[in-house]
Structure formats: C-alpha cells, structure tokens
C-alpha positions as CSV (number, residue, x, y, z in Angstrom):
1,M,-53.2,120.4,373.6
2,A,-52.5,124.0,374.0
3,K,-52.0,126.3,371.1
4,P,-48.3,127.1,370.4
5,D,-47.0,130.6,370.9
6,E,-48.1,132.6,367.9
7,R,-44.9,134.7,368.2
8,K,-43.1,131.6,367.0
9,L,-45.1,131.3,363.8
10,P,-43.2,132.4,360.5
11,K,-43.7,136.1,359.9
12,P,-46.0,135.7,356.9
13,T,-48.1,133.3,358.9
14,R,-48.3,135.8,361.8
15,A,-49.2,138.5,359.4
16,L,-52.1,136.4,358.0
17,L,-53.4,135.7,361.5
18,A,-53.3,139.3,362.4
19,C,-55.3,140.2,359.3
20,L,-57.9,137.5,360.3
21,K,-58.0,138.9,363.9
22,A,-58.7,142.3,362.3
23,G,-61.9,141.1,360.7
24,A,-60.8,139.4,357.4
25,V,-62.0,135.9,356.7
26,L,-59.9,133.0,355.4
27,C,-61.7,131.2,352.6
28,K,-61.3,127.9,350.8
29,E,-62.7,127.1,347.4
30,V,-62.4,124.2,344.9
31,A,-59.6,124.5,342.5
32,A,-60.6,125.8,339.0
33,T,-57.7,124.6,337.1
34,T,-55.8,121.4,336.7
35,A,-52.6,122.8,338.1
36,E,-54.4,123.9,341.2
37,A,-56.1,120.5,341.5
38,K,-52.7,118.8,341.4
39,Q,-51.7,121.1,344.4
40,G,-54.4,119.7,346.7
41,G,-57.7,120.5,345.0
42,F,-58.4,123.8,346.9
43,I,-57.3,127.4,346.7
44,W,-57.1,129.6,349.8
45,F,-57.7,133.3,349.9
46,V,-58.5,136.2,352.2
47,Y,-61.9,137.9,351.9
48,P,-62.6,140.8,351.3
49,T,-59.2,141.4,349.6
50,G,-59.0,138.3,347.4
51,V,-55.3,137.9,348.3
52,R,-54.2,134.3,347.7
53,V,-52.7,132.4,350.7
54,A,-50.2,129.4,350.5
55,K,-51.9,126.1,351.2
56,D,-49.1,125.4,353.8
57,Q,-49.9,128.7,355.7
58,A,-53.6,128.2,355.8
59,E,-53.4,124.5,356.8
60,S,-50.9,125.2,359.5
61,L,-53.1,127.8,361.1
62,L,-55.9,125.2,361.0
63,K,-53.8,122.3,362.3
64,L,-52.3,124.4,365.2
65,G,-55.7,125.5,366.3
66,F,-55.4,129.2,365.5
67,V,-58.4,129.2,363.1
68,E,-61.5,127.0,362.9
69,P,-64.0,126.2,360.2
70,G,-67.2,128.2,360.0
71,G,-69.3,125.1,359.6
72,D,-70.4,126.2,356.1
73,S,-69.5,123.1,354.2
74,L,-71.3,120.0,353.1
75,I,-68.6,117.9,354.8
76,P,-69.1,117.9,358.6
77,G,-66.3,119.5,360.6
78,D,-65.0,121.4,357.5
79,G,-65.8,124.8,356.2
80,Q,-65.5,127.1,353.3
81,T,-64.7,130.0,355.6
82,F,-62.3,130.1,358.6
83,R,-62.0,132.6,361.5
84,P,-59.7,132.9,364.4
85,A,-60.5,130.3,367.1
86,G,-63.3,131.5,369.4
87,V,-64.6,134.1,367.0
88,R,-68.2,133.5,366.1
89,Y,-70.2,134.7,363.1
90,K,-72.6,137.5,363.7
91,N,-75.5,135.5,362.3
92,G,-74.9,132.4,364.5
C-alpha cells in the first residue's frame, strides 16, 4: 500500500512530520498516571523539546507509514522511538 499524500494530513500532523524530518525524534513512554493509563497507557512526545503529542496524531503517522519504530523496544516490531520512514539511526 502506498503512503497517502502528506499534503492531505491535518495541519498539526503535517507540522509534526516536518519536525521529525528536520531531525527530532518521536518518543513513546509508559504512562505515569492513572489518567494517562486510561487513555491508552502511553504518552507521546518529541525529543529533544519534550513537547507532548496527541496519541491520535502519533498513531496516525505510524499507521499510515510516515514513521517507523526504531526497534528499541522489548516488544518485537515496536519501539520507544520513531523516525520518518526510511531514516536510519546513526549507530545502526
């Protein structure tokens, strides 16, 4: 399946993708509070700024194939960090 046209993404999602293409990293970590746990168990944020990202935004980029996991999770095929599809980490 081909990736959809990124110009058709909602403006905030396009802005997030542009930030990631510029070198930021999308990160996922286990929720620390009960309220966060009730919203899916994870929080999403951009490294290095620490800006929080809506779960729907992050998951749509992943589902549509715009980002891919860094392979740094205990769960195969998942990750704690995500980068634009096709971008590789410098150390591997």
